[in-house]
Structures are given as structure tokens and as C-alpha cells.
C-alpha positions in Angstrom: -9.2 -32.8 -29.5 -10.2 -29.7 -31.5 -13.1 -29.1 -29.1 -10.7 -29.5 -26.1 -8.3 -26.9 -27.5 -11.2 -24.5 -28.3 -12.6 -24.8 -24.8 -9.1 -24.3 -23.3 -8.6 -21.2 -25.5 -12.0 -19.8 -24.4 -11.2 -20.5 -20.7 -7.8 -18.8 -21.0 -9.2 -15.8 -22.8 -11.9 -15.4 -20.1 -9.3 -15.7 -17.3 -7.1 -13.0 -18.9 -10.2 -10.8 -19.4 -11.2 -11.1 -15.8 -7.7 -10.4 -14.6 -7.6 -7.1 -16.5 -11.2 -6.2 -15.8 -12.4 -2.6 -15.7 -15.6 -3.6 -13.9 -16.4 -2.3 -10.5 -16.6 -5.7 -8.8 -16.4 -4.5 -5.2 -18.5 -2.4 -2.9 -15.4 -0.9 -1.2 -17.3 1.8 0.7 -19.1 -0.8 2.8 -15.8 -2.3 4.1 -15.1 -2.1 7.8 -11.5 -0.9 8.1 -9.3 0.2 10.9 -5.8 1.6 11.0 -3.0 -0.1 12.9 -4.0 1.7 16.1 -7.5 0.2 15.9 -9.2 3.5 14.8 -12.0 3.2 12.2 -11.1 4.4 8.7 -13.9 5.7 6.4 -13.6 6.3 2.7 -15.2 9.7 3.3 -11.7 10.7 4.5 -10.4 10.3 0.9 -13.2 12.1 -0.8 -12.0 13.8 -4.0 -8.8 11.7 -4.0 -7.7 9.0 -6.4 -7.2 5.7 -4.5 -5.1 2.7 -5.2 -6.8 0.0 -3.0 -4.6 -3.1 -2.7 -5.6 -6.3 -1.0 -2.6 -8.3 0.2 -1.3 -10.6 2.9 2.0 -11.0 4.7 2.2 -14.6 3.6 1.6 -13.8 -0.1 4.8 -13.9 -2.1 3.6 -12.0 -5.1 2.1 -9.3 -2.8 5.5 -8.8 -1.1 7.3 -8.9 -4.4 5.3 -5.9 -5.7 5.7 -3.8 -2.6 8.9 -2.0 -3.8 7.2 -1.0 -7.1 4.1 0.1 -5.2 6.3 2.3 -3.0 8.0 3.8 -6.1 4.5 4.5 -7.6 3.4 6.1 -4.4 6.4 8.4 -4.4 5.6 9.4 -8.0 1.8 9.9 -7.5 1.2 11.0 -3.9 1.6 14.7 -4.8 -0.8 14.2 -7.7 -3.7 13.3 -5.4 -3.3 9.6 -5.0 -3.8 7.7 -1.7 -2.3 4.2 -1.5 -4.3 1.9 0.9 -3.0 -1.6 1.5 -5.7 -3.8 3.1 -5.3 -7.2 4.8 -7.7 -9.3 6.7 -4.9 -10.7 8.9 -4.6 -9.9 12.6 -3.6 -6.2 13.3 -0.5 -7.3 15.1 0.8 -9.2 12.1 0.2 -6.3 9.8 1.8 -3.9 12.2 4.8 -6.1 12.6 5.3 -6.2 8.9 4.9 -2.4 8.5 7.5 -1.9 11.3 10.0 -4.2 9.7 9.5 -2.3 6.4 9.8 1.4 7.3 10.7 2.2 3.7 7.0 1.7 2.8 4.8 4.7 3.5 1.4 3.3 2.7 -1.7 3.4 4.8 -1.7 -0.2 6.0 -5.3 -1.1 7.1 -7.0 -4.0 8.7 -10.2 -5.3 7.2 -12.7 -6.8 9.6 -14.4 -9.0 7.0 -12.4 -11.8 5.3 -11.1 -11.0 1.8 -12.9 -14.0 0.5 -16.3 -12.8 1.9 -16.2 -9.8 -0.5 -15.5 -12.0 -3.5 -11.7 -11.7 -3.7 -10.2 -15.2 -4.2 -6.7 -14.2 -5.5 -4.3 -11.7 -4.1 -2.8 -9.3 -4.7 -6.0 -7.7 -6.0 -5.9 -4.0 -6.7 -8.7 -1.5 -7.5 -8.1 1.9 -8.9 -10.7 4.4 -7.8 -11.2 7.8 -9.4 -11.7 11.1 -7.6 -15.5 10.6 -7.9 -15.3 7.3 -6.1 -15.8 5.1 -9.1 -13.8 1.9 -9.5 -12.2 2.3 -12.9 -9.7 -0.6 -13.0 -9.5 -3.9 -11.3 -6.1 -5.7 -11.5 -5.5 -9.2 -10.3 -2.0 -10.4 -9.6 1.3 -8.6 -9.0 2.0 -5.6 -11.3 5.0 -3.6 -12.2 3.6 -0.4 -10.7 6.7 1.7 -11.3 6.7 1.1 -15.1 6.0 4.2 -17.3 3.1 2.4 -18.9 1.4 1.7 -15.5 2.2 5.2 -14.1 0.7 6.7 -17.2 -2.4 4.6 -16.8 -2.7 5.8 -13.2 -2.1 9.4 -14.1 -4.9 9.2 -16.7 -7.5 8.4 -14.0 -9.6 11.5 -13.3 
């Protein structure tokens, strides 16, 4: 019984550590992305900018729940050199339909040609914070309260 509790504790600690990981974990520059008009999008376009790269889906409840907070954070940080990219592997028409139904969100909604699972993401929302030098400095699994002062301060601290 003690061994079972110990193993459970180790597993939970590992899961929490992974969810708050600062490891790079993704080769984001190799992704094949298009905008909602089908035009290719390259990360070179965002050189020198800080990027919040969020993987989501229209069917994902936690993804949709964090959207209002993401929009508030975007409003706070866009003038400070942040770009908010929301990436889905769903069909472009589905992503476009969602974006059109939610005109209050001013993100760059992008279509990823690869499947999210093919790049090692098995849980969404999954967000990567990329500094102005192109380095992934934070990886966040799960919905986050993006508009909280704590989170905004964390994002502002990224070079």
C-alpha cells in the first residue's frame, strides 16, 4: 500500500512538472501553416516578436473556455511586441466559421497541415511562449487564466 501511494505521488509530481515545463518540446518553425485564406504563413514573418503559440480545436471545451482570457491578454500585450497565434489542425472552413462567429477575438487563426498529434501534442490547449530570439521559454498544458496579473507579468518578463 505504501509503495502504491509512493508511485502515485511520483506519477502526479511528474505529470504536474510536465504540464508546467519550460523545455522547448516543439520544433515550431518546421510547421506547415496557412492563414484562413489558404496563404502560407512563415515564422520569419514574426522575427523579433514574442509569440504566444496556442494549439486548440473548435470541439475542445477548455480551449474555448480560455479564449476570452486569451483575448484580454492579447489586448494587454499586443502593443508590447506579442503576437497571438492560434493553431488548429481542423479543416480551414471549420476554423474560419468559428472565427467569423467570434468577431471579438482578434487572433491570427491558423491551419496546421500536420496533425497536432504528429508533432507530439496529445492534450490541448497546449501553449508555447516564444521569446523575441525565437526560443521556446515556456510550455503550458491545459487552460490558463491568461488575463491574471501573475500570468501577464510572466509574459511581460519574456525577453
